[in-house]
LUMTOR-963885 format. One record per residue (C-alpha): x negated, y, z negated; residue in one letter. Coordinates in steps of 0.1 Angstrom, whole numbers, plus 5000, padded with zeros to 4 digits. Layout:
XYZA;...
This chain:
500150004999X;499050365003X;498550594973X;497550954968X;494251014946X;491951284939X;488251204943X;485051324924X;484951644946X;488651714936X;489851644971X;493151484977X;492751144996X;495050885007X;493750525000X;494950165007X;495149964974X;496749644965X;500349664952X;500649654915X;501949344896X;504849374873X;504149294835X;506849204811X;509149494803X;508249664835X;510049714869X;508449724904X;509750004924X;509450084961X;509350464962X;511650674984X;510351014973X;507951154948X;507651514936X;504351704935X;504151894900X;502352194914X;501452344880X;499852024867X;498451874899X;496952194913X;495252234881X;492651964890X;490752244908X;490552464876X;488752254850X;485352424848X;485752504811X;486552154801X;483652024821X;481352264804X;482552144770X;481851784780X;478251874790X;477652054757X;478851734740X;476551514760X;473451744751X;474251694714X;474751324717X;471351304736X;469551514710X;471051284682X;470050974700X;466351094704X;466051194668X;467550844657X;466050604682X;463150784699X;462850934734X;462050584752X;465050404739X;467250704747X;466050744782X;466550374788X;470150424779X;470450734801X;468950544831X;471350264825X;474350494823X;473450674857X;473350334874X;476950284865X;479650374892X;481650694887X;485350664881X;485750874914X;489450814921X;492350944899X;495950864910X;498351164912X;501851214903X;504351124876X;507951174890X;509450954916X;512650774927X;513150454948X;514550104947X;513749824924X;512249524941X;511149304913X;511849284874X;509349184848X;510348944820X;512649094794X;514549344816X;518149244818X;519949574824X;518649644858X;518949464890X;516949424922X;518249684946X;519149944920X;518350294928X;516150434900X;514250744889X;510850694874X;508550894851X;505250894834X;501650804844X;502850494864X;505150694886X;502450804910X;502550914947X;502350554959X;504550334980X;505050094952X;504850164914X;505249954883X;506950144856X;507850054820X;511750024813X;511950324790X;510550544818X;513250434843X;516750574846X;519350444869X;520450704896X;524150774899X;525550684935X;526251074941X;522651184937X;520151134965X;516850974958X;515251294969X;517051484942X;516451204918X;512551244922X;512851564901X;514051374870X;510751384851X;510351744856X;514051784847X;513351594814X;510551824806X;512752134811X;515551974791X;513151904762X;512052264761X;515752394760X;516452144733X;513552264713X;514952624715X;518052504698X;520252744719X;523852804713X;526652944735X;526353304744X;522753364734X;520353574755X;517353364764X;514253484783X;512553234807X;508953354814X;507353174845X;509953094873X;507952804889X;509552464891X;509952404854X;511152754848X;513852724875X;515152404860X;515052564825X;517052854837X;519752634852X;519952424821X;520352724799X;523252844821X;524852494816X;524452544779X;526352874781X;523453094776X;522753434794X;519453374812X;516953654817X;514253534842X;510553684841X;508053644868X;505453844888X;506853704922X;510053854937X;510553544958X;510953324927X;513253584909X;515453584939X;515753214938X;516553224901X;519353474908X;520853254933X;520652954909X;522553154883X;520153364863X;522053644846X;519253894848X;515653914864X;512554114854X;509554154877X;506754174852X;504554324879X;506854634884X;508054714848X;507354634812X;509054304805X;509454374767X;511254704773X;513454554801X;514454274777X;515554524752X;517354714777X;519254404787X;519754234753X;520054554731X;518254694703X;518154364684X;516154174711X;516853834726X;517553524707X;514853314722X;512053304748X;510952974766X;507353014782X;507052804814X;504053014827X;500752864835X;498053104825X;495053144801X;496253484792X;497553554757X;499853824769X;503053604776X;503253464741X;502653794725X;505153974747X;507653674736X;507153774700X;507854144708X;511154054728X;512653844701X;515153954675X;514453874637X;514153494631X;514253424669X;512453134686X;509653104710X;509152764728X;505952694747X;506552464776X;503752574800X;500052594794X;499552954782X;496953134761X;497453104723X;495653414709X;498553514687X;499053854673X;500453854639X;502454164636X;505754084654X;505253714645X;505253784608X;507454084605X;510353914624X;509753564607X;509753404641X;509653024649X;507052924674X;507652584688X;505752344711X;507752144736X;505951814742X;506651684778X;509851474783X;510951434748X;510651184718X;508750894729X;506251054750X;502750924742X;504150664719X;502750334733X;505250124714X;508150324731X;506750364765X;504850064772X;506349804748X;509949914753X;510849974716X;513750234717X;514350484689X;517850424672X;520250674687X;521650754652X;518050904643X;516751014677X;519651124699X;517651264729X;514551034737X;512751104769X;514750834787X;518150974774X;516851324787X;516151164821X;519651014822X;521251334811X;519451524839X;520651274864X;524151334851X;523951704857X;522751644891X;525651414898X;528051684885X;526451944906X;525852164875X;522152164882X;520752194918X;517352094930X;517852114967X;517252484969X;513852444954X;512352214979X;510152415003X;508352125019X;508651755027X;505651545038X;504851185047X;502351025022X;499751015050X;499851395052X;499251435014X;495951635020X;497851895041X;500751915016X;498351994988X;496552255010X;499852425021X;501052424984X;497852584972X;497852845000X;501652924996X;502252914959X;504153234959X;506753094982X;506752724974X;508352594942X;508652214950X;507151984975X;508051614979X;506551314995X;508851095016X;508050725020X;509350465045X;512950365036X;512750115008X;514349785010X;514949554981X;513749245000X;510349385007X;507749184989X;504649334970X;501249254983X;498849244952X;495649164972X;493649394996X;490849255017X;488049495022X;486349285050X;487949145080X;486748785071X;485048665040X;481248665041X;479548345048X;478448185016X;474748255007X;472747935008X;472947794972X;474748104959X;477048104930X;480548274942X;481748484913X;484948704909X;485348954880X;488648984862X;488949314844X;486949624856X;486649814824X;483650034814X;481649734800X;482249514831X;481449804856X;478449924835X;476949584829X;478349254844X;478949394879X;475549554882X;473749254869X;475549034893X;474649254921X;470949214911X;471148834910X;470048724944X;471648384941X;475148524931X;477748654955X;480648874943X;483748764961X;486548964944X;487349204916X;490749204899X;492249494878X;495649594867X;495249934884X;494949894922X;492950224927X;490250114903X;490349754917X;489649874951X;487050144941X;485049894919X;485249624947X;483949864973X;481149994950X;479849644945X;480849504981X;483349244971X;485149074998X;488649174984X;490349324954X;493649244936X;495849344908X;496948984901X;494048764887X;496048464897X;494948534934X;491448474923X;492048154904X;493848014935X;490948104958X;488847804967X;485948024976X;485548124940X;483247904918X;483148114886X;484948404870X;483848664845X;486748764822X;486549124808X;490049214803X;491549344770X;491149084742X;494748934741X;494348804777X;491048614772X;492348284761X;495348284786X;493148364817X;490348124805X;492847834802X;494347904837X;490847934851X;489747604836X;492747434851X;491747564885X;488347414881X;486347754878X;483447794854X;484148084830X;482048354813X;484548524789X;483748844770X;484048814733X;486248744714X;487148414731X;490548424714X;492448614687X;493648314667X;492247974657X;494947794677X;494147994707X;490447924704X;491047564699X;493347554731X;490547714751X;488047434739X;490547154748X;491247314782X;487647344790X;486746984780X;489646844800X;488747034830X;484946954828X;484047314835X;481347534818X;482447814795X;480248074779X;481148374755X;479648714757X;477548684725X;474748884741X;472848974708X;471248614706X;469348714739X;468049054728X;464249044732X;463549124695X;466248864683X;464348604704X;461148714688X;462748704653X;464248364660X;460748224670X;459248354638X;461948204616X;461747864633X;457947844625X;458947804588X;462447654586X;463347764550X;466747864538X;467348234544X;469048534528X;470248774556X;471849104553X;473549244583X;474749604581X;477049744608X;477650114610X;480350074634X;481750414637X;485350544638X;487950494664X;491250694669X;494150534654X;495850454687X;492750274702X;493849944717X;491149764697X;492849844666X;496149694678X;496349344662X;498249214692X;495949344720X;492549404705X;492849194674X;491349454652X;487749544644X;486649214625X;488148984652X;487449204682X;483849294674X;482949114642X;482648784661X;479348914674X;477848934639X;479048584628X;477548434659X;474148604654X;473948494618X;474648134627X;471948164655X;469348294630X;470148054603X;470447754626X;473047574603X;476847574603X;478647824580X;480747624554X;482347894532X;483248254534X;484348524509X;485348874519X;486549194502X;487949494518X;487949864509X;491349994502X;492250274526X;492250604509X;495250834508X;495650984543X;493150744557X;493250654594X;494450304586X;491250144602X;491049854577X;487649734590X;485549834559X;484649494548X;481849324528X;481748954539X;479548674524X;478848354541X;477248014529X;475647774553X;475147404553X;471347444546X;471847674516X;471247994534X;473348304525X;474448574549X;476148904541X;477749124566X;478549494556X;480949634582X;481849994578X;483550264599X;483150554574X;479450604580X;477550854601X;476750834637X;473150944634X;472250624615X;471450324636X;474450104642X;472949764633X;470149664608X;469249304599X;467049214570X;465948854566X;464148714536X;462748354537X;459848154526X;457948454511X;458448654543X;460648944552X;461849084586X;463749394595X;465449434629X;466749784633X;469349834662X;467349604684X;464749874691X;462149774663X;461349464644X;458949474614X;457349174597X;456149134562X;453948854548X;452648714581X;448948734584X;447148794618X;450248934636X;451249284643X;453449444616X;456149544641X;457249514677X;459449754697X;461849754726X;464050004744X;467049844726X;467949564752X;470849374735X;470549074760X;473649134781X;471849064814X;469948774801X;473148594787X;474948634820X;471748514839X;471748194817X;475448134825X;474848164863X;471847934861X;473847674841X;476847704867X;474147654895X;472747344877X;469547514870X;469547494831X;471647424800X;474447654788X;473147854760X;476447974745X;479447744747X;483147744738X;482147574704X;480347894695X;483448104706X;485647884683X;483247904653X;483148294655X;486848324657X;487348104628X;484948304608X;486748624616X;490248504610X;489248334577X;487248644565X;490548844570X;492448574549X;489848584523X;490148964521X;493848944518X;493948664493X;490748714472X;489848354477X;486748184491X;487848004522X;486247684536X;485047684572X;484747314579X;
């Protein structure tokens, strides 16, 4: 399918990408129209200040890294970062309408063939979109799909009006008569208000009058504050809704000046916020922000998981706002047809944006029109980038990568490209734009949004699974059943039952499986292991992890998706302790720091003690309340009258060993490439597998039972 994107030079491009798949709770919609949100989408060329802030942040991060780890290690990280591909394509658009062509599991109130309006980050300018149920509203038969493509912007306008809490007969100023301002003006009229439209452009004010604005003020020709008082009387207006897009502080302070005592000012647009206190304080005004479409916006559980808010507690969610806007279109109380100044085919997207940028004074709304959607049209989740698949290199391992996140694109894909005996066949990613981009970057034969296309491909010998954690065990089991060797990123699974299921599936299929426990292969860990094996005494090991904070909505902290910090990342440290000790862990005890009042609810501050079969002891201190300038990982080993300190894989110090250097250094290689190389060698029959499904099971069991011990206060057996 074709999709509109912006590249790294902020140019509009139309690219061919695979159709999206339809997850549970989503519907697949073939678009008929999508609306360009001119204020938001043209802003992609006006982001210099944010770019500057990012660069200042990078300088600070670089300086901190040099102070902590030294220049050599820091430069090695920088070189590696610049070798990673840039995320050059970004999908555009968030308001569309079309016909449902496929329903995901769990959707029972829609049918294939229904006409629907779509909103949110999935409702792109694309021929086919996959949209979660709570961002879909059924279109009444009286409303055209072109008009319905305005629904998202209509919901934004409606939420701004609701925030103003207007009542019948109030005088309300709307500043900024672009697309959202025109919709706000009409909605205020429906609510029984007298609308005073303010703008610098006479063309837009004329349109506002045609659509029902009671009064208009040209702010370029007269003082809008004085004009507002002339219209409203000496007391001022009841409310002001700011829909302008400007960095200037003037509109918000003019709004304060226009209002009566205890009036309301609602900010819908992106305006300057240098607030002047005098009117704001003296009149005891309410300043309100309107956040997009309404309650539910930016709430993952509402938007992606489909958990609705009870209507008795939240009357107007973003979905209900969408439905109400469509009702108003159906009744004719709101009109969007006069707002459309241009209609373009999707292949003409560059011209559409250029025309819009050149004629912003005259153009309020522009839409893309797609080929007539038909409910029987099937999605195509695969895109071949080469006319025919390359001939297999002699003796090469044919590999596909499932999941093109930052770790895979920064590590596994560059490493596979550097292996002369490996051939990248395909890349799978849930987002078609990224799947194509990464597949092109690394010269894969094809890309897909459905990993099952890869598993069904007889030309694939092995897969690298680098998706979010909750999908690891499922995809691994399916891959094993198809006879593919599997390299799966950690954790192998989120529960003991899932991990055992993976082990059983791999054994029954007779395929190889390795898990991404790369720290075993870090050069200084290999050196440390060799020194420990020279004198195999029981060991006491302390492993301190200064993990750092994550925002509360990070997917890793979601138990159902990432598993949490201990399962999602802690598995690394359990595996490395086992590797250094060389004996099975038999018991585990863990305690957890209670969250403080107002804490971020990141429950990963844990002290974990392990006992091993040979008498060794291991202690993991995992904390997220430390300071980023301190190294992340530090290991201290005490054994047989000797001691070793490994600091962040950059330095290893030895104590009590005669005739050897006291320390060794490394740029900080954590063994990612070496581990993948070992897996490929094993799949090619060139060596033994170094990390197996058994290691993945052991680490998962340790993590799960550590959490159980912290919860119950008991010592838990691991046998």
